[in-house]
PLY file of the C-alpha trace (Angstrom):
ply
format ascii 1.0
element vertex 491
property float x
property float y
property float z
element edge 490
property int vertex1
property int vertex2
end_header
44.74 47.40 11.67
47.19 44.56 11.25
50.63 44.93 12.71
53.26 46.09 10.25
56.42 44.03 9.88
59.87 45.13 8.80
60.73 43.30 5.55
64.42 43.94 6.13
64.43 41.90 9.35
64.75 38.47 7.65
67.54 39.85 5.48
69.36 41.06 8.58
68.95 37.69 10.23
70.21 35.93 7.11
73.21 38.24 7.07
73.97 37.50 10.72
73.64 33.78 10.13
75.80 33.75 7.00
79.19 32.12 7.25
82.19 32.33 4.99
83.36 29.48 2.80
86.51 29.43 4.93
84.46 28.70 8.04
82.36 26.08 6.28
85.36 24.20 4.90
87.23 24.41 8.20
84.15 23.21 10.07
83.72 20.31 7.65
87.37 19.33 8.06
87.14 19.46 11.87
83.87 17.50 11.78
85.59 14.88 9.64
88.44 14.68 12.15
86.00 14.36 15.07
83.96 11.65 13.32
87.13 9.78 12.37
88.47 9.94 15.92
85.13 8.88 17.35
84.81 5.89 15.04
88.45 4.97 15.59
88.08 5.26 19.35
84.96 3.11 19.38
86.65 0.43 17.27
89.79 0.50 19.39
87.84 0.27 22.64
85.72 -2.58 21.31
88.74 -4.52 20.11
90.66 -3.76 23.30
87.78 -4.92 25.49
87.38 -8.05 23.43
91.12 -8.70 23.56
91.16 -8.21 27.35
88.33 -10.70 27.81
90.08 -13.23 25.62
93.31 -12.65 27.54
91.51 -13.21 30.88
89.93 -16.44 29.62
93.27 -17.65 28.29
94.90 -16.91 31.64
92.16 -18.70 33.59
92.40 -21.76 31.33
96.17 -21.78 31.68
95.80 -21.71 35.48
93.33 -24.63 35.24
95.76 -26.62 33.14
98.65 -25.93 35.52
96.52 -27.11 38.45
95.57 -30.27 36.56
99.23 -31.05 35.82
100.18 -30.51 39.45
97.35 -32.81 40.58
98.49 -35.61 38.24
102.27 -35.34 38.45
103.11 -33.24 41.49
104.26 -34.31 44.95
103.79 -32.97 48.45
106.79 -30.78 49.28
106.63 -31.80 52.96
106.54 -35.58 52.50
108.05 -35.91 49.01
105.24 -38.30 48.19
102.26 -37.89 45.85
99.39 -35.86 47.27
97.12 -37.94 49.51
94.21 -35.48 49.43
92.91 -32.26 47.95
93.91 -30.13 50.95
97.67 -30.62 50.45
97.29 -30.17 46.66
95.38 -26.90 47.01
97.76 -25.53 49.66
100.79 -26.25 47.49
99.27 -24.75 44.32
97.98 -21.60 46.03
101.32 -21.00 47.73
103.14 -21.22 44.40
100.74 -19.07 42.32
101.62 -15.43 41.61
98.40 -13.42 41.90
97.80 -10.17 39.98
96.08 -7.27 41.76
92.85 -7.94 39.85
92.82 -11.69 40.67
91.83 -13.81 43.60
92.17 -17.53 44.47
91.03 -19.98 47.11
90.82 -23.71 47.78
87.60 -25.54 48.68
87.51 -28.90 50.44
84.23 -30.80 50.87
82.18 -27.68 50.05
83.98 -25.44 52.57
86.69 -22.82 52.16
89.98 -24.38 53.25
92.80 -22.30 51.76
92.98 -18.62 50.77
95.62 -16.44 49.22
98.13 -14.41 51.23
97.11 -11.16 52.87
98.67 -8.93 50.15
96.13 -10.05 47.56
93.58 -7.31 46.78
90.68 -9.36 45.40
89.21 -11.53 48.19
86.50 -13.80 46.75
86.02 -15.49 50.12
84.66 -12.22 51.51
81.92 -11.95 48.89
79.02 -13.91 50.38
76.96 -13.79 47.17
79.81 -15.28 45.17
80.43 -18.01 47.78
76.76 -18.87 47.90
76.96 -19.51 44.15
80.33 -21.27 44.02
80.38 -23.59 47.07
77.49 -25.79 45.89
79.09 -26.07 42.47
82.40 -27.20 44.00
80.75 -30.48 45.05
80.26 -31.41 41.37
82.99 -32.98 39.35
82.48 -30.59 36.41
85.05 -27.96 35.45
83.36 -24.60 34.99
84.37 -21.34 33.24
81.86 -18.54 33.65
80.89 -15.03 34.72
79.03 -14.13 37.87
77.83 -10.69 38.91
77.22 -9.77 42.54
76.06 -6.55 44.08
79.67 -5.40 44.45
81.60 -6.87 41.54
81.47 -8.86 38.34
83.75 -11.90 38.28
85.14 -14.07 35.55
86.07 -17.39 37.16
87.13 -20.96 36.63
86.25 -23.74 39.10
88.37 -26.87 38.74
87.34 -29.83 40.90
89.75 -32.53 42.13
88.61 -35.88 43.58
90.58 -38.16 45.88
89.38 -41.43 47.39
88.89 -39.86 50.79
87.97 -36.24 49.94
86.95 -33.92 47.11
88.01 -30.33 46.54
88.09 -27.57 43.99
90.28 -24.64 42.99
88.52 -21.31 42.42
90.38 -18.64 40.49
88.58 -15.35 39.83
89.31 -12.20 37.86
87.70 -8.82 38.67
86.05 -7.66 35.44
85.08 -4.33 37.00
88.76 -3.51 37.41
89.29 -4.45 33.77
86.42 -2.16 32.73
87.90 0.60 34.87
91.14 0.32 32.92
89.15 0.62 29.70
87.38 3.69 31.06
90.73 5.24 31.94
91.88 4.50 28.41
88.68 6.07 27.10
89.28 9.24 29.12
92.85 9.49 27.89
91.70 8.93 24.33
88.99 11.56 24.80
91.49 14.16 26.02
93.83 13.36 23.15
90.94 13.52 20.67
89.81 16.87 22.07
93.33 18.30 21.82
93.67 16.88 18.32
90.35 18.40 17.28
91.32 21.83 18.61
94.69 21.69 16.88
93.00 20.46 13.71
90.52 23.34 13.90
93.34 25.88 14.21
95.45 24.30 11.46
92.41 23.87 9.18
91.37 27.49 9.69
94.86 28.74 8.87
95.43 26.37 5.93
91.99 26.95 4.41
92.49 30.69 4.78
95.79 30.44 2.93
94.36 28.17 0.24
91.33 30.39 -0.28
93.28 33.64 -0.28
92.99 33.89 -4.09
89.19 33.75 -3.72
89.35 36.56 -1.18
91.53 38.50 -3.63
88.90 37.86 -6.31
86.19 39.21 -4.03
88.21 42.30 -3.11
89.06 42.95 -6.76
85.39 42.56 -7.76
84.29 44.95 -4.99
86.88 47.56 -5.99
85.76 47.62 -9.61
83.43 50.44 -10.57
82.32 52.16 -13.75
85.14 54.67 -13.41
87.90 52.35 -12.15
88.66 49.05 -13.86
92.35 48.92 -12.99
92.15 46.48 -10.06
93.67 43.06 -10.65
93.88 39.87 -8.63
97.35 39.15 -7.16
98.82 35.88 -8.44
100.16 33.40 -5.88
101.45 29.92 -6.65
100.60 27.80 -9.67
97.43 25.92 -8.74
93.84 25.92 -10.02
92.95 29.07 -8.08
95.96 30.86 -9.55
94.86 29.89 -13.04
91.37 31.14 -12.17
92.91 34.44 -11.03
94.78 34.71 -14.34
91.55 34.08 -16.23
89.73 36.75 -14.21
92.58 39.20 -14.82
92.40 38.57 -18.56
88.64 39.07 -18.40
89.16 42.36 -16.54
91.70 43.39 -19.19
89.12 42.78 -21.90
86.43 44.63 -19.95
88.76 47.58 -19.32
89.81 47.66 -22.97
86.18 47.51 -24.06
85.21 50.32 -21.68
88.17 52.43 -22.79
87.24 51.84 -26.41
83.64 52.76 -25.74
84.67 55.87 -23.82
87.14 56.86 -26.54
84.51 56.31 -29.22
82.01 58.49 -27.38
84.62 61.19 -26.88
85.67 61.06 -30.51
82.11 61.10 -31.81
81.14 63.93 -29.51
84.24 65.92 -30.43
84.56 65.36 -34.14
80.94 65.12 -35.28
79.87 68.27 -33.50
81.71 70.51 -36.00
80.17 69.17 -39.26
76.74 69.05 -37.64
77.12 72.68 -36.56
78.29 73.66 -40.04
75.37 71.94 -41.77
72.84 73.32 -39.28
74.24 76.84 -39.56
74.07 76.87 -43.34
70.59 75.38 -43.36
69.40 78.05 -40.95
70.86 80.82 -43.11
69.75 79.43 -46.49
67.58 81.62 -48.67
64.86 79.30 -50.06
64.08 81.81 -52.83
67.65 81.88 -54.11
68.32 78.78 -56.25
72.07 79.41 -56.26
72.19 79.64 -52.46
70.12 76.45 -52.14
72.42 74.60 -54.56
75.65 75.69 -52.84
74.26 74.91 -49.40
73.14 71.50 -50.66
76.64 70.77 -52.02
78.23 71.87 -48.75
75.84 69.74 -46.66
76.49 66.69 -48.83
80.25 67.26 -48.58
80.05 67.51 -44.78
77.81 64.46 -44.56
80.25 62.49 -46.72
83.06 63.54 -44.41
80.95 62.50 -41.43
80.33 59.12 -43.05
84.04 58.53 -43.57
84.74 59.66 -40.01
82.07 57.38 -38.55
83.38 54.46 -40.58
86.92 55.03 -39.31
85.74 55.34 -35.70
83.69 52.17 -35.94
86.65 50.31 -37.36
88.85 51.52 -34.47
86.14 50.47 -32.03
86.11 46.97 -33.54
89.88 46.66 -33.25
89.65 44.95 -29.86
87.30 42.23 -31.05
88.72 38.74 -31.45
87.79 38.55 -35.14
89.22 41.95 -36.08
92.05 40.21 -37.91
91.83 36.75 -39.43
95.39 35.77 -40.29
96.32 33.13 -42.83
99.34 32.11 -44.84
99.58 34.54 -47.72
102.24 35.28 -50.33
104.12 38.53 -49.72
104.85 38.75 -53.44
101.16 38.66 -54.33
100.33 41.11 -51.53
103.01 43.57 -52.70
101.84 43.46 -56.33
98.21 44.00 -55.33
99.01 46.97 -53.07
101.21 48.60 -55.70
98.48 48.31 -58.35
95.84 49.74 -56.02
98.17 52.54 -54.88
98.66 53.82 -58.46
95.06 55.05 -58.40
95.68 57.20 -55.32
97.49 59.97 -57.13
99.77 61.13 -59.92
103.08 59.96 -58.49
106.11 58.06 -59.69
105.30 54.72 -58.10
108.32 52.49 -57.60
109.11 49.07 -56.10
112.46 48.70 -54.39
112.23 45.09 -53.18
109.63 42.30 -53.22
109.62 39.21 -51.01
108.12 36.03 -52.41
107.64 33.80 -49.34
104.40 33.28 -47.40
103.65 35.15 -44.17
101.05 34.70 -41.41
98.80 37.77 -41.77
95.37 39.09 -42.64
95.82 40.21 -46.28
92.75 42.49 -46.24
93.75 44.36 -43.08
97.41 44.63 -44.06
96.38 45.91 -47.50
94.19 48.51 -45.78
97.05 49.66 -43.54
99.64 49.70 -46.32
97.34 51.66 -48.63
96.62 54.13 -45.81
100.34 54.83 -45.58
100.46 55.21 -49.36
97.49 57.62 -49.24
99.26 59.71 -46.59
102.36 59.79 -48.79
100.26 61.08 -51.68
98.56 63.67 -49.48
101.80 65.22 -48.25
103.93 65.06 -51.44
104.10 66.89 -54.78
102.62 65.65 -58.05
105.08 63.49 -59.94
107.34 62.87 -56.92
108.54 59.34 -56.22
106.79 57.00 -53.78
108.58 53.71 -53.21
107.10 50.50 -51.80
109.09 47.49 -50.54
108.50 44.16 -48.84
111.23 42.04 -47.27
111.89 39.65 -44.39
114.43 40.60 -41.74
115.27 38.17 -38.89
111.86 36.52 -38.79
109.88 39.75 -39.25
108.05 41.10 -42.28
108.92 44.72 -43.24
106.41 46.54 -45.44
107.48 50.10 -46.18
106.30 53.26 -47.93
108.92 55.94 -48.73
107.94 59.37 -50.04
109.61 62.66 -50.96
107.04 64.83 -49.24
107.11 67.60 -46.68
108.44 65.38 -43.88
107.56 65.39 -40.19
109.18 67.41 -37.45
110.90 65.32 -34.77
108.69 66.72 -32.02
105.60 65.61 -33.97
106.60 61.95 -34.43
104.68 60.79 -31.37
101.67 63.08 -31.60
100.82 62.00 -35.16
100.30 58.45 -33.89
97.38 59.55 -31.68
93.80 59.89 -32.83
93.17 63.13 -34.71
96.86 63.91 -34.38
98.47 66.04 -37.10
101.91 67.36 -37.82
102.58 71.03 -37.25
103.47 71.57 -40.92
100.46 69.87 -42.52
98.42 73.05 -42.85
94.75 72.54 -43.71
95.14 69.07 -45.22
91.94 67.16 -45.79
91.20 64.34 -43.31
90.28 63.64 -39.71
93.73 62.56 -38.55
92.73 58.93 -37.99
94.87 57.34 -40.70
97.90 56.45 -38.59
95.67 55.37 -35.69
94.03 52.87 -38.01
97.41 51.64 -39.20
98.69 51.33 -35.62
95.57 49.38 -34.66
95.95 46.90 -37.52
99.66 46.46 -36.88
99.11 45.93 -33.13
96.47 43.31 -33.89
99.21 41.46 -35.82
101.53 41.76 -32.76
103.74 44.16 -34.69
104.79 47.82 -34.65
105.00 50.87 -36.92
108.34 52.61 -37.35
108.61 56.17 -38.70
111.69 57.87 -40.09
111.33 61.40 -41.38
113.19 64.60 -42.18
111.43 67.91 -42.80
111.64 68.92 -46.46
113.18 65.59 -47.50
110.49 62.96 -46.96
109.34 60.14 -44.71
109.55 56.37 -44.51
106.80 54.39 -42.77
107.54 50.70 -42.08
105.06 48.07 -40.90
106.89 45.34 -38.98
104.99 42.15 -38.08
106.07 38.58 -37.19
106.57 36.25 -40.13
104.79 33.27 -38.48
102.88 32.32 -35.32
106.13 30.88 -33.88
107.65 34.35 -33.74
104.49 35.66 -32.04
104.72 32.98 -29.34
108.45 33.63 -28.97
107.84 37.36 -28.46
105.20 36.65 -25.80
107.53 34.27 -23.95
110.33 36.84 -24.05
108.01 39.54 -22.65
106.89 37.31 -19.80
0 1
1 2
2 3
3 4
4 5
5 6
6 7
7 8
8 9
9 10
10 11
11 12
12 13
13 14
14 15
15 16
16 17
17 18
18 19
19 20
20 21
21 22
22 23
23 24
24 25
25 26
26 27
27 28
28 29
29 30
30 31
31 32
32 33
33 34
34 35
35 36
36 37
37 38
38 39
39 40
40 41
41 42
42 43
43 44
44 45
45 46
46 47
47 48
48 49
49 50
50 51
51 52
52 53
53 54
54 55
55 56
56 57
57 58
58 59
59 60
60 61
61 62
62 63
63 64
64 65
65 66
66 67
67 68
68 69
69 70
70 71
71 72
72 73
73 74
74 75
75 76
76 77
77 78
78 79
79 80
80 81
81 82
82 83
83 84
84 85
85 86
86 87
87 88
88 89
89 90
90 91
91 92
92 93
93 94
94 95
95 96
96 97
97 98
98 99
99 100
100 101
101 102
102 103
103 104
104 105
105 106
106 107
107 108
108 109
109 110
110 111
111 112
112 113
113 114
114 115
115 116
116 117
117 118
118 119
119 120
120 121
121 122
122 123
123 124
124 125
125 126
126 127
127 128
128 129
129 130
130 131
131 132
132 133
133 134
134 135
135 136
136 137
137 138
138 139
139 140
140 141
141 142
142 143
143 144
144 145
145 146
146 147
147 148
148 149
149 150
150 151
151 152
152 153
153 154
154 155
155 156
156 157
157 158
158 159
159 160
160 161
161 162
162 163
163 164
164 165
165 166
166 167
167 168
168 169
169 170
170 171
171 172
172 173
173 174
174 175
175 176
176 177
177 178
178 179
179 180
180 181
181 182
182 183
183 184
184 185
185 186
186 187
187 188
188 189
189 190
190 191
191 192
192 193
193 194
194 195
195 196
196 197
197 198
198 199
199 200
200 201
201 202
202 203
203 204
204 205
205 206
206 207
207 208
208 209
209 210
210 211
211 212
212 213
213 214
214 215
215 216
216 217
217 218
218 219
219 220
220 221
221 222
222 223
223 224
224 225
225 226
226 227
227 228
228 229
229 230
230 231
231 232
232 233
233 234
234 235
235 236
236 237
237 238
238 239
239 240
240 241
241 242
242 243
243 244
244 245
245 246
246 247
247 248
248 249
249 250
250 251
251 252
252 253
253 254
254 255
255 256
256 257
257 258
258 259
259 260
260 261
261 262
262 263
263 264
264 265
265 266
266 267
267 268
268 269
269 270
270 271
271 272
272 273
273 274
274 275
275 276
276 277
277 278
278 279
279 280
280 281
281 282
282 283
283 284
284 285
285 286
286 287
287 288
288 289
289 290
290 291
291 292
292 293
293 294
294 295
295 296
296 297
297 298
298 299
299 300
300 301
301 302
302 303
303 304
304 305
305 306
306 307
307 308
308 309
309 310
310 311
311 312
312 313
313 314
314 315
315 316
316 317
317 318
318 319
319 320
320 321
321 322
322 323
323 324
324 325
325 326
326 327
327 328
328 329
329 330
330 331
331 332
332 333
333 334
334 335
335 336
336 337
337 338
338 339
339 340
340 341
341 342
342 343
343 344
344 345
345 346
346 347
347 348
348 349
349 350
350 351
351 352
352 353
353 354
354 355
355 356
356 357
357 358
358 359
359 360
360 361
361 362
362 363
363 364
364 365
365 366
366 367
367 368
368 369
369 370
370 371
371 372
372 373
373 374
374 375
375 376
376 377
377 378
378 379
379 380
380 381
381 382
382 383
383 384
384 385
385 386
386 387
387 388
388 389
389 390
390 391
391 392
392 393
393 394
394 395
395 396
396 397
397 398
398 399
399 400
400 401
401 402
402 403
403 404
404 405
405 406
406 407
407 408
408 409
409 410
410 411
411 412
412 413
413 414
414 415
415 416
416 417
417 418
418 419
419 420
420 421
421 422
422 423
423 424
424 425
425 426
426 427
427 428
428 429
429 430
430 431
431 432
432 433
433 434
434 435
435 436
436 437
437 438
438 439
439 440
440 441
441 442
442 443
443 444
444 445
445 446
446 447
447 448
448 449
449 450
450 451
451 452
452 453
453 454
454 455
455 456
456 457
457 458
458 459
459 460
460 461
461 462
462 463
463 464
464 465
465 466
466 467
467 468
468 469
469 470
470 471
471 472
472 473
473 474
474 475
475 476
476 477
477 478
478 479
479 480
480 481
481 482
482 483
483 484
484 485
485 486
486 487
487 488
488 489
489 490
């Protein structure tokens, strides 16, 4: 049988090899620093080495020129007369020359070493037999030479300047130790390497800390995403600063708000459906189970009851679906609409709701930014409630007016009123006042009104006195400017 392999092993290896975005960015930044330092160091060393070579050549040529001037214009310090031969010229020049620790100098007369530098000079070309074997034959020529010669011990950059007198010939040899120059460059390279290493380590630490701080919003996003579950959607991303990541965090928070609202709406809808539809279904089922098929009267009454319950279920389902749609972006579609026209239309439609003394206290004629269909629905719902909880022939008064940039749409009745302790509970779904008795309805009317008003960034105010009547007022902003102003004030 073939050997079995663990399929989770590659996944474990991938998990062990995975690195965070913080590590990747920090590594990239440090790599960039290292590459930059390496390239910079190479360029600096190349230019420095080239500059040093040019400086050595310039110094050697300057020494050659000084020797030539002394040979043409100088005099013997002992006799005060012009030089009679190369030996006196070379001795005088060598005694006057200041020699650096990386330089050496000697005088050659008739192909033999005649004068050397003082004992404190470090570079001694006369002691390098390979160099002398190369230079001494060249000193017999009358050609000035500038070149490089490498022996088994050192590499020299030299100039050989001949001088010819009637009786003798000579030459000045000035050398520069290129190995010592390269050693200085190597020392510079080591120093640069230590500095680059320290800089890279500091850059790694700073990059790790800075990237961690810059990417903290992403970590917050990850933590918020991990903390979200089907039962808990309350986690939000902390906001820090005002950069792109902060704006991303705000966007994610708004998305989470929409998701939470959608989940709450779905949960509320399921609860409402499960709670409110169970009763009519039970009623219909119970009557259908107890129906006597042979009794036409029983069949007819049961049929009427089932239809009535199904109609009530249809209205209830419609209301619940409308409440569920309230959080959608297209729930309201505002436009500029005349308040005068809206008030007239609502009053005409309200007259069909019941036998009441319908009145109009005030009508505003300017345009407002609203959804006329939704506002009509909410206003008529308030009018229907007024009819439901008032006597036949009693007065119901409508009014529309603008107060300090807000539209006020009111319904005033002379009904049974609402107890003060019930003013908040009637705003909830299926909420009813304690004095409503067995009034027809599911108790969703004010919830629908509240939903429509909230979608217009407004509020519903209720004033009521038991036995006297109630006044319901829809208050919404007159224009989008007031909506923006309210949002800015809240923030």
